[in-house]
C-alpha positions in Angstrom: 14.3 104.8 118.6 11.7 106.9 120.3 11.9 109.7 117.7 9.0 109.8 115.3 10.0 109.6 111.7 9.3 113.1 110.3 10.5 112.5 106.7 8.5 111.6 103.7 8.8 107.8 103.2 8.2 107.8 99.5 10.9 110.4 99.0 13.3 108.3 101.1 12.5 105.3 98.8 13.0 107.3 95.7 16.3 108.7 97.0 17.5 105.2 97.7 16.3 103.9 94.4 18.3 106.5 92.5 21.4 105.3 94.3 21.6 101.7 93.2 24.7 100.8 95.2 22.6 101.3 98.4 20.2 98.5 97.5 21.5 96.5 94.5 23.6 93.7 96.0 24.7 92.5 92.6 26.4 95.9 91.9 30.2 96.0 92.4 29.7 99.4 94.1 27.5 97.7 96.8 30.7 96.5 98.4 32.3 99.9 98.4 31.7 101.2 101.9 33.1 104.7 101.2 30.8 105.1 98.2 27.8 103.9 100.2 28.6 106.3 103.1 28.9 109.2 100.6 25.5 108.3 99.1 23.8 107.9 102.4 25.1 111.4 103.4 23.4 112.7 100.2 20.1 111.1 101.3 20.4 112.4 104.8 21.2 115.9 103.5 18.2 115.9 101.2 15.8 114.7 103.8 17.2 116.9 106.6 18.2 120.2 104.9 20.2 121.5 107.8 22.0 118.1 108.2 25.5 119.6 107.6 24.9 122.3 110.3 23.9 119.7 113.0 26.6 118.6 115.5 28.2 115.2 115.0 26.0 113.5 117.6 22.8 114.8 116.0 24.0 113.8 112.5 24.6 110.2 113.7 21.1 110.2 115.3 19.4 111.4 112.1 21.5 109.1 109.9 20.7 106.1 112.1 17.0 107.0 112.1 16.8 107.3 108.3 18.9 104.2 107.6 16.9 102.1 110.2 13.6 103.3 108.5 14.9 102.2 105.1 16.0 98.8 106.4 12.5 98.3 108.0 10.7 99.3 104.8 12.9 97.0 102.7 12.5 94.1 105.1 8.8 94.5 105.4 8.5 94.5 101.6 10.6 91.4 101.3 8.5 89.6 104.0 5.3 90.6 102.1 6.7 88.9 99.0 7.4 85.7 101.0 3.9 85.6 102.4 2.3 86.0 99.0 4.2 83.1 97.4 2.9 80.7 100.0 -0.5 82.0 101.0 -3.8 83.1 99.5 -3.9 86.6 98.0 -3.7 89.3 100.7 -3.5 93.0 100.7 -0.4 94.5 99.1 2.3 96.1 101.2 1.7 99.8 101.7 4.7 100.8 99.6 4.5 97.9 97.2 4.3 100.1 94.1 7.3 102.3 94.8 9.5 99.3 95.9 9.1 97.3 92.7 12.7 98.2 91.8 13.9 95.8 94.5 12.4 92.9 92.6 15.4 93.2 90.2 17.6 91.8 92.9 15.1 89.5 94.6 15.1 86.1 93.1 11.6 84.5 93.3 13.1 81.0 93.5 15.3 82.2 96.4 12.3 83.5 98.2 10.3 80.3 97.7 13.3 78.1 98.7 13.9 80.1 101.9 10.3 79.6 102.8 10.6 75.9 102.2 13.9 75.9 104.2 12.2 77.7 107.1 9.2 75.3 107.0 11.6 72.3 107.0 13.6 73.7 109.9 10.5 74.3 112.0 9.3 70.7 111.2 12.7 69.3 112.1 12.9 71.2 115.3 9.3 70.4 116.3 9.9 66.7 115.5 13.2 66.7 117.5 11.4 68.4 120.5 8.6 65.8 120.4 11.2 62.9 120.3 13.1 64.4 123.2 9.9 64.8 125.3 8.9 61.3 124.5 12.3 59.9 125.5 12.3 61.9 128.8 8.8 60.7 129.6 9.7 57.1 128.7 12.8 57.2 130.9 10.9 58.7 133.8 8.2 56.0 133.4 10.9 53.3 133.3 12.5 54.7 136.5 9.2 54.7 138.4 8.1 51.3 137.2 11.5 49.6 138.0 11.7 51.2 141.5 8.7 49.4 142.8 5.9 51.4 141.2 4.5 52.4 144.6 2.3 55.4 145.3 5.4 57.4 146.4 6.9 57.0 143.0 3.8 58.2 141.1 3.6 61.3 143.3 7.3 62.0 142.7 6.7 61.8 138.9 3.7 64.2 139.1 5.6 66.7 141.3 8.7 66.7 139.1 6.7 66.9 135.9 8.3 67.4 132.5 11.7 69.0 132.8 11.3 70.5 129.3 8.3 72.7 130.4 9.0 76.1 131.9 8.1 76.7 135.5 6.8 80.0 136.7 
């Protein structure tokens, strides 16, 4: 969204923290959509005092802006935790101190295992891509060598190149 966030972020975090069903996935109320909508309305009304007087379209815009900001803050905090568990000490996330309440629902083992899973997926994908590229190159080489191996074949191979590479 192009609108600049004009609300106090620490206040937003504190408002969400005081309403556990908005962030605590282990809570039974977390699954209660009506309850969460009611609590989000309280957050919107607190941050935007004239929220109730706004027309419906503006209410939706303000609500989406606030909720999107919360999601970005929470996600950035979670990412900062993942980086720390696998890397050397880095600077803490800007709102690290006020977001500590989220650690109650963030399982450290889950964070570490998701990092390992991501690393394994990247390794598997990279290995698979390399094997495919080698197979393509090998089949192209076999085609050129079995068709006579003349100068025309070599120039055809160079012109066609690797089909896996993007052409501009």
